[in-house]
C-alpha beads as a LAMMPS data file, in Angstrom:
LAMMPS data file: protein, C-alpha beads

114 atoms
113 bonds

1 atom types
1 bond types

-500.0 500.0 xlo xhi
-500.0 500.0 ylo yhi
-500.0 500.0 zlo zhi

Masses

1 110.0

Atoms # bond

1 1 1 337.843 292.431 -270.679
2 1 1 337.044 292.641 -266.997
3 1 1 337.401 295.970 -265.265
4 1 1 338.746 296.096 -261.744
5 1 1 336.004 298.109 -260.061
6 1 1 337.837 298.003 -256.725
7 1 1 340.776 299.859 -258.263
8 1 1 338.489 302.350 -260.015
9 1 1 336.583 303.041 -256.793
10 1 1 339.798 303.414 -254.825
11 1 1 341.173 305.822 -257.398
12 1 1 338.004 307.936 -257.256
13 1 1 338.206 307.982 -253.451
14 1 1 341.915 308.896 -253.556
15 1 1 341.371 311.820 -255.934
16 1 1 338.276 312.992 -254.048
17 1 1 340.128 312.963 -250.749
18 1 1 343.143 314.740 -252.251
19 1 1 340.738 317.572 -253.067
20 1 1 339.365 317.347 -249.522
21 1 1 335.881 316.710 -250.900
22 1 1 333.174 314.738 -249.200
23 1 1 331.201 312.127 -251.075
24 1 1 328.254 314.506 -250.905
25 1 1 330.228 317.271 -252.615
26 1 1 331.422 314.920 -255.373
27 1 1 327.838 313.737 -255.802
28 1 1 326.625 317.316 -256.123
29 1 1 329.333 318.275 -258.629
30 1 1 328.896 315.126 -260.715
31 1 1 325.107 314.823 -260.572
32 1 1 325.398 311.344 -259.078
33 1 1 323.460 310.276 -255.998
34 1 1 325.615 310.359 -252.812
35 1 1 324.781 306.737 -252.026
36 1 1 325.934 305.788 -255.514
37 1 1 329.294 307.513 -254.937
38 1 1 329.711 305.408 -251.807
39 1 1 328.808 302.223 -253.677
40 1 1 331.217 303.061 -256.512
41 1 1 334.100 303.811 -254.156
42 1 1 333.540 300.509 -252.330
43 1 1 333.026 298.611 -255.612
44 1 1 329.626 297.505 -254.343
45 1 1 328.257 298.413 -257.762
46 1 1 329.655 298.542 -261.286
47 1 1 329.953 302.110 -262.452
48 1 1 328.521 302.881 -265.880
49 1 1 330.499 304.795 -268.487
50 1 1 328.224 307.882 -268.360
51 1 1 328.530 307.986 -264.558
52 1 1 332.300 307.519 -264.756
53 1 1 332.533 310.399 -267.245
54 1 1 330.447 312.618 -264.932
55 1 1 332.706 311.785 -261.980
56 1 1 335.883 312.346 -264.025
57 1 1 334.576 315.726 -265.208
58 1 1 333.625 316.735 -261.672
59 1 1 337.080 315.738 -260.378
60 1 1 338.705 317.487 -263.365
61 1 1 340.644 314.363 -264.373
62 1 1 340.701 312.168 -267.460
63 1 1 339.086 308.764 -267.656
64 1 1 342.629 307.389 -267.943
65 1 1 343.333 308.767 -264.476
66 1 1 340.487 306.674 -263.096
67 1 1 340.990 303.436 -265.012
68 1 1 344.723 303.480 -265.834
69 1 1 345.524 300.194 -264.091
70 1 1 342.909 298.514 -266.288
71 1 1 344.605 299.707 -269.487
72 1 1 347.119 297.644 -271.423
73 1 1 348.973 300.755 -272.546
74 1 1 349.183 302.942 -269.467
75 1 1 352.835 304.010 -269.773
76 1 1 351.997 307.638 -270.559
77 1 1 349.845 307.833 -267.436
78 1 1 352.570 306.348 -265.251
79 1 1 355.120 308.782 -266.662
80 1 1 352.775 311.690 -265.949
81 1 1 352.285 310.496 -262.356
82 1 1 356.040 310.141 -261.872
83 1 1 356.617 313.616 -263.328
84 1 1 354.067 315.020 -260.906
85 1 1 355.735 313.308 -257.944
86 1 1 359.193 314.542 -258.945
87 1 1 358.227 318.095 -259.850
88 1 1 359.249 319.644 -256.529
89 1 1 362.366 317.541 -255.849
90 1 1 365.841 318.981 -255.465
91 1 1 368.714 317.713 -257.616
92 1 1 369.980 315.660 -254.673
93 1 1 366.543 314.124 -254.112
94 1 1 366.244 313.292 -257.819
95 1 1 369.643 311.568 -257.791
96 1 1 368.649 309.504 -254.754
97 1 1 365.323 308.556 -256.294
98 1 1 367.009 307.478 -259.526
99 1 1 369.224 305.147 -257.511
100 1 1 366.195 303.755 -255.678
101 1 1 364.431 303.150 -258.998
102 1 1 367.487 301.410 -260.468
103 1 1 367.790 299.148 -257.430
104 1 1 364.071 298.390 -257.328
105 1 1 363.996 297.586 -261.037
106 1 1 366.957 295.265 -260.624
107 1 1 365.322 293.465 -257.699
108 1 1 362.013 293.135 -259.529
109 1 1 363.789 291.611 -262.495
110 1 1 365.861 289.318 -260.312
111 1 1 369.226 290.716 -261.325
112 1 1 371.879 292.528 -259.364
113 1 1 373.921 295.559 -260.442
114 1 1 371.952 296.331 -263.597

Bonds

1 1 1 2
2 1 2 3
3 1 3 4
4 1 4 5
5 1 5 6
6 1 6 7
7 1 7 8
8 1 8 9
9 1 9 10
10 1 10 11
11 1 11 12
12 1 12 13
13 1 13 14
14 1 14 15
15 1 15 16
16 1 16 17
17 1 17 18
18 1 18 19
19 1 19 20
20 1 20 21
21 1 21 22
22 1 22 23
23 1 23 24
24 1 24 25
25 1 25 26
26 1 26 27
27 1 27 28
28 1 28 29
29 1 29 30
30 1 30 31
31 1 31 32
32 1 32 33
33 1 33 34
34 1 34 35
35 1 35 36
36 1 36 37
37 1 37 38
38 1 38 39
39 1 39 40
40 1 40 41
41 1 41 42
42 1 42 43
43 1 43 44
44 1 44 45
45 1 45 46
46 1 46 47
47 1 47 48
48 1 48 49
49 1 49 50
50 1 50 51
51 1 51 52
52 1 52 53
53 1 53 54
54 1 54 55
55 1 55 56
56 1 56 57
57 1 57 58
58 1 58 59
59 1 59 60
60 1 60 61
61 1 61 62
62 1 62 63
63 1 63 64
64 1 64 65
65 1 65 66
66 1 66 67
67 1 67 68
68 1 68 69
69 1 69 70
70 1 70 71
71 1 71 72
72 1 72 73
73 1 73 74
74 1 74 75
75 1 75 76
76 1 76 77
77 1 77 78
78 1 78 79
79 1 79 80
80 1 80 81
81 1 81 82
82 1 82 83
83 1 83 84
84 1 84 85
85 1 85 86
86 1 86 87
87 1 87 88
88 1 88 89
89 1 89 90
90 1 90 91
91 1 91 92
92 1 92 93
93 1 93 94
94 1 94 95
95 1 95 96
96 1 96 97
97 1 97 98
98 1 98 99
99 1 99 100
100 1 100 101
101 1 101 102
102 1 102 103
103 1 103 104
104 1 104 105
105 1 105 106
106 1 106 107
107 1 107 108
108 1 108 109
109 1 109 110
110 1 110 111
111 1 111 112
112 1 112 113
113 1 113 114
């Protein structure tokens, strides 16, 4: 199995930035060299499992959160992300989003009016 290190690095960067952390702060919290954080985020180096665990622990996320697109069975992660995105929606917003999802699913599958 080949891991997509670009996706993993992007996910680490996304989570780090959502916390408004610098690479230096993530490096400090994870015990990883700052230059290594930069290399990992840019996929200039392959991250080892121990380093990935240290970064996940520092970011307070699961390994699944960092590598979910590399997993064959990532449905539970996607559902959790969707739940998080919908948590603050009004009933009207939820209804609209359901319609958008239905339409998008239909288009992706090449069928109309599903």
